[in-house]
ZAZAVEX-217521 format. One record per atom (N, C-alpha, C): residue number from 1; atom name; x, y, z. Coordinates in Angstrom, 2 decimals, decimal comma, padded with zeros to 5 digits, always signed. Example, Ala and Ser with C-alpha at 12.3 -4.5 7.8 and 13.67 -1.06 7.14 Angstrom:
2
R|1|N|+013,19|-005,69|+007,80
R|1|CA|+012,30|-004,50|+007,80
R|1|C|+013,20|-003,30|+007,80
R|2|N|+012,85|-002,25|+007,08
R|2|CA|+013,67|-001,06|+007,14
R|2|C|+012,90|+000,03|+007,87
REM end
This chain:
92
R|1|N|-006,97|+006,50|-007,64
R|1|CA|-006,71|+005,34|-008,88
R|1|C|-007,78|+004,52|-009,35
R|2|N|-007,93|+004,28|-010,20
R|2|CA|-009,15|+003,59|-011,04
R|2|C|-008,66|+002,82|-011,94
R|3|N|-009,26|+001,59|-012,23
R|3|CA|-008,62|+000,38|-012,66
R|3|C|-009,95|-000,52|-013,45
R|4|N|-010,26|-000,73|-014,30
R|4|CA|-011,52|-001,74|-014,56
R|4|C|-010,83|-002,66|-015,96
R|5|N|-011,58|-003,93|-015,45
R|5|CA|-011,17|-005,09|-016,35
R|5|C|-011,99|-005,94|-016,33
R|6|N|-012,78|-006,04|-017,58
R|6|CA|-013,88|-007,05|-017,34
R|6|C|-014,98|-006,61|-016,21
R|7|N|-015,14|-007,69|-015,46
R|7|CA|-016,44|-007,35|-014,47
R|7|C|-015,91|-006,75|-013,27
R|8|N|-014,19|-006,71|-013,52
R|8|CA|-013,49|-006,60|-011,93
R|8|C|-013,45|-005,14|-012,20
R|9|N|-013,51|-004,59|-010,89
R|9|CA|-013,03|-002,72|-010,92
R|9|C|-012,51|-002,48|-009,19
R|10|N|-011,63|-001,75|-009,73
R|10|CA|-010,57|-001,38|-008,43
R|10|C|-010,69|+000,10|-008,06
R|11|N|-011,16|+000,89|-006,77
R|11|CA|-010,86|+002,16|-006,46
R|11|C|-009,89|+002,24|-005,75
R|12|N|-009,50|+003,20|-005,39
R|12|CA|-008,39|+003,71|-004,22
R|12|C|-007,83|+004,80|-004,43
R|13|N|-007,16|+005,35|-003,17
R|13|CA|-005,98|+006,17|-003,08
R|13|C|-004,72|+005,68|-002,18
R|14|N|-003,75|+006,06|-002,68
R|14|CA|-002,42|+006,33|-001,33
R|14|C|-001,78|+007,52|-001,59
R|15|N|-001,71|+007,70|-000,15
R|15|CA|-000,81|+008,75|+000,43
R|15|C|+000,49|+008,54|+000,78
R|16|N|+001,88|+009,00|+000,75
R|16|CA|+003,04|+009,07|+002,05
R|16|C|+003,45|+009,94|+002,06
R|17|N|+004,22|+010,06|+003,38
R|17|CA|+004,91|+010,92|+003,94
R|17|C|+006,71|+010,81|+004,59
R|18|N|+007,37|+011,05|+004,57
R|18|CA|+008,68|+011,28|+004,70
R|18|C|+009,60|+012,27|+005,02
R|19|N|+010,46|+012,07|+006,34
R|19|CA|+011,43|+012,90|+006,84
R|19|C|+012,39|+012,75|+007,36
R|20|N|+013,52|+013,99|+007,21
R|20|CA|+015,11|+013,34|+007,82
R|20|C|+015,40|+014,04|+009,13
R|21|N|+015,82|+013,52|+009,85
R|21|CA|+016,40|+014,17|+011,53
R|21|C|+017,65|+014,36|+011,48
R|22|N|+018,78|+015,01|+011,21
R|22|CA|+020,24|+015,29|+011,54
R|22|C|+020,28|+014,95|+013,22
R|23|N|+020,95|+013,71|+013,14
R|23|CA|+021,26|+013,34|+014,62
R|23|C|+022,90|+014,04|+015,10
R|24|N|+023,14|+014,61|+016,16
R|24|CA|+024,43|+014,62|+016,56
R|24|C|+024,64|+015,62|+015,57
R|25|N|+026,47|+015,81|+016,24
R|25|CA|+027,19|+016,50|+014,73
R|25|C|+028,13|+016,07|+014,37
R|26|N|+028,21|+016,70|+012,73
R|26|CA|+029,12|+015,73|+011,89
R|26|C|+030,64|+015,51|+012,55
R|27|N|+030,79|+014,23|+012,48
R|27|CA|+032,17|+013,76|+012,63
R|27|C|+032,93|+013,48|+011,80
R|28|N|+034,00|+012,39|+012,07
R|28|CA|+034,47|+011,62|+011,20
R|28|C|+033,67|+010,50|+009,96
R|29|N|+032,79|+010,11|+010,31
R|29|CA|+031,58|+009,58|+009,60
R|29|C|+030,80|+010,75|+008,50
R|30|N|+030,94|+011,41|+008,79
R|30|CA|+030,03|+012,82|+008,55
R|30|C|+028,59|+012,77|+009,09
R|31|N|+028,09|+013,53|+008,82
R|31|CA|+026,40|+014,10|+009,51
R|31|C|+025,77|+012,29|+009,68
R|32|N|+025,22|+012,32|+010,72
R|32|CA|+024,16|+011,09|+011,12
R|32|C|+023,10|+011,50|+010,96
R|33|N|+022,18|+010,72|+010,32
R|33|CA|+021,08|+011,10|+009,81
R|33|C|+019,93|+010,13|+010,06
R|34|N|+018,78|+010,15|+010,51
R|34|CA|+017,57|+009,24|+010,68
R|34|C|+016,44|+009,68|+009,62
R|35|N|+016,34|+008,89|+008,85
R|35|CA|+014,86|+009,09|+008,10
R|35|C|+013,63|+008,14|+008,37
R|36|N|+012,73|+008,67|+008,44
R|36|CA|+011,54|+007,70|+008,50
R|36|C|+010,50|+008,12|+007,48
R|37|N|+009,71|+007,33|+007,49
R|37|CA|+008,67|+007,17|+006,35
R|37|C|+007,25|+006,67|+006,90
R|38|N|+006,04|+006,45|+006,20
R|38|CA|+004,93|+006,31|+006,35
R|38|C|+003,93|+006,22|+004,91
R|39|N|+003,45|+005,26|+004,57
R|39|CA|+002,41|+005,27|+003,42
R|39|C|+001,14|+004,54|+003,94
R|40|N|-000,39|+005,40|+003,36
R|40|CA|-001,59|+004,74|+003,51
R|40|C|-002,15|+004,62|+002,26
R|41|N|-002,63|+003,51|+002,10
R|41|CA|-003,27|+002,80|+000,77
R|41|C|-004,81|+002,21|+001,32
R|42|N|-005,76|+002,49|+000,26
R|42|CA|-007,16|+001,94|+000,59
R|42|C|-007,90|+001,81|-000,71
R|43|N|-008,11|+000,77|-000,83
R|43|CA|-008,82|-000,08|-001,94
R|43|C|-009,98|-000,75|-002,10
R|44|N|-010,96|-000,31|-002,71
R|44|CA|-012,29|-001,19|-002,86
R|44|C|-012,34|-002,02|-004,13
R|45|N|-012,34|-003,04|-004,05
R|45|CA|-012,17|-003,92|-005,15
R|45|C|-013,71|-004,16|-005,04
R|46|N|-014,19|-004,64|-006,42
R|46|CA|-015,81|-005,03|-006,92
R|46|C|-015,63|-005,59|-008,09
R|47|N|-016,58|-006,66|-008,11
R|47|CA|-016,76|-007,61|-008,84
R|47|C|-018,38|-007,87|-009,35
R|48|N|-018,65|-007,33|-010,65
R|48|CA|-020,31|-007,19|-010,99
R|48|C|-020,55|-008,55|-011,89
R|49|N|-021,20|-009,50|-011,54
R|49|CA|-021,52|-010,46|-011,66
R|49|C|-022,25|-010,94|-012,87
R|50|N|-023,27|-009,53|-013,26
R|50|CA|-024,09|-009,14|-014,45
R|50|C|-023,12|-009,35|-015,64
R|51|N|-022,02|-009,15|-015,62
R|51|CA|-020,83|-009,04|-016,61
R|51|C|-020,37|-010,52|-016,70
R|52|N|-020,96|-011,37|-016,20
R|52|CA|-019,79|-012,88|-016,22
R|52|C|-021,32|-013,91|-016,66
R|53|N|-020,57|-014,66|-017,43
R|53|CA|-021,29|-015,75|-017,94
R|53|C|-020,58|-017,15|-016,53
R|54|N|-021,97|-017,91|-015,66
R|54|CA|-021,39|-018,99|-015,29
R|54|C|-022,33|-019,90|-015,68
R|55|N|-021,56|-021,43|-015,59
R|55|CA|-021,95|-022,46|-015,96
R|55|C|-023,25|-022,84|-014,95
R|56|N|-022,91|-022,75|-013,75
R|56|CA|-023,79|-022,89|-012,55
R|56|C|-024,89|-021,57|-012,11
R|57|N|-025,92|-020,61|-012,48
R|57|CA|-025,80|-019,46|-011,95
R|57|C|-026,64|-019,44|-010,87
R|58|N|-026,93|-021,19|-010,32
R|58|CA|-027,78|-021,12|-009,00
R|58|C|-026,64|-021,49|-007,80
R|59|N|-025,55|-021,05|-007,99
R|59|CA|-024,82|-021,24|-007,00
R|59|C|-024,66|-020,96|-005,79
R|60|N|-024,61|-020,85|-004,71
R|60|CA|-025,10|-020,17|-003,19
R|60|C|-023,87|-019,19|-003,12
R|61|N|-022,92|-019,53|-004,06
R|61|CA|-021,45|-018,68|-003,45
R|61|C|-021,84|-016,88|-004,71
R|62|N|-022,74|-017,47|-005,35
R|62|CA|-022,27|-016,45|-006,68
R|62|C|-024,03|-015,40|-006,06
R|63|N|-024,13|-015,75|-004,87
R|63|CA|-026,00|-014,64|-004,73
R|63|C|-025,31|-013,59|-004,90
R|64|N|-026,30|-012,43|-005,38
R|64|CA|-026,37|-011,08|-005,29
R|64|C|-025,92|-010,69|-006,85
R|65|N|-026,11|-009,49|-007,16
R|65|CA|-025,64|-009,08|-008,11
R|65|C|-024,20|-008,47|-008,47
R|66|N|-023,54|-008,33|-006,86
R|66|CA|-021,99|-007,91|-007,39
R|66|C|-021,97|-008,15|-005,92
R|67|N|-020,27|-007,93|-005,72
R|67|CA|-019,73|-008,70|-004,50
R|67|C|-018,02|-007,17|-004,57
R|68|N|-018,37|-006,70|-003,20
R|68|CA|-017,14|-005,96|-003,18
R|68|C|-016,73|-005,81|-001,54
R|69|N|-015,47|-005,14|-001,63
R|69|CA|-014,88|-005,25|+000,03
R|69|C|-013,71|-003,93|-000,36
R|70|N|-013,31|-003,77|+000,84
R|70|CA|-013,01|-002,15|+001,17
R|70|C|-011,49|-003,28|+002,10
R|71|N|-010,03|-003,12|+001,39
R|71|CA|-008,77|-003,02|+002,37
R|71|C|-008,00|-001,90|+002,25
R|72|N|-006,95|-002,09|+003,55
R|72|CA|-006,05|-001,07|+003,56
R|72|C|-004,93|-001,52|+003,76
R|73|N|-003,84|-000,54|+003,67
R|73|CA|-002,54|-001,11|+004,16
R|73|C|-001,51|+000,28|+004,58
R|74|N|-001,21|-000,20|+005,49
R|74|CA|+000,26|+000,58|+006,11
R|74|C|+001,32|+000,49|+006,12
R|75|N|+002,52|+001,17|+005,73
R|75|CA|+003,60|+000,77|+005,33
R|75|C|+004,39|+001,90|+006,13
R|76|N|+005,77|+001,39|+006,78
R|76|CA|+006,30|+001,69|+007,68
R|76|C|+007,71|+001,82|+007,62
R|77|N|+008,88|+002,85|+007,65
R|77|CA|+010,01|+002,51|+007,55
R|77|C|+011,26|+003,28|+008,34
R|78|N|+012,08|+003,39|+008,29
R|78|CA|+013,38|+003,82|+009,11
R|78|C|+014,70|+003,34|+008,51
R|79|N|+015,82|+004,68|+008,31
R|79|CA|+016,60|+004,27|+007,38
R|79|C|+017,82|+005,06|+008,00
R|80|N|+018,20|+004,84|+009,21
R|80|CA|+019,84|+005,38|+009,51
R|80|C|+020,79|+005,39|+008,52
R|81|N|+021,58|+006,74|+008,09
R|81|CA|+023,15|+006,64|+007,75
R|81|C|+023,89|+007,89|+007,81
R|82|N|+025,00|+007,71|+007,04
R|82|CA|+026,27|+008,21|+007,45
R|82|C|+027,41|+008,28|+006,16
R|83|N|+028,64|+008,75|+006,06
R|83|CA|+029,21|+008,02|+005,28
R|83|C|+029,63|+006,76|+005,19
R|84|N|+029,51|+005,82|+006,29
R|84|CA|+030,02|+004,76|+006,04
R|84|C|+029,28|+003,41|+006,35
R|85|N|+028,35|+003,83|+006,89
R|85|CA|+027,01|+002,83|+007,06
R|85|C|+025,83|+003,14|+007,07
R|86|N|+024,55|+002,60|+006,86
R|86|CA|+023,63|+002,68|+006,18
R|86|C|+022,90|+001,50|+006,56
R|87|N|+021,82|+001,49|+007,35
R|87|CA|+020,94|+000,62|+008,28
R|87|C|+019,57|+001,00|+007,92
R|88|N|+018,58|-000,20|+007,33
R|88|CA|+017,39|+000,22|+007,07
R|88|C|+016,28|-000,83|+007,61
R|89|N|+014,87|-000,59|+007,95
R|89|CA|+014,35|-001,48|+008,04
R|89|C|+012,60|-001,05|+007,61
R|90|N|+011,85|-001,57|+007,13
R|90|CA|+010,38|-001,13|+006,58
R|90|C|+009,64|-002,51|+006,89
R|91|N|+008,23|-002,21|+007,26
R|91|CA|+007,09|-003,24|+007,03
R|91|C|+006,30|-002,88|+006,61
R|92|N|+005,02|-003,70|+005,97
R|92|CA|+004,16|-003,45|+005,44
R|92|C|+002,80|-003,94|+006,87
REM end
């Protein structure tokens, strides 16, 4: 991913994986299945101050010509289902 807007720039990538596991034998509720998934995301945020006009350019918070940081995110999820029941949970 690449996104630029004014002095702000973001670069990053995301990947995910999911799979299903049949549980037990099919019964009166159909086949029981457990689905699991995971997603990973990394982003670089950057602001180039040389493209911005400031009222007070001597502000100590604006020292340097650019500001950047990296951020990561992990998301996990589980989903159990059959013909009559659906239960799931997910979190980032």
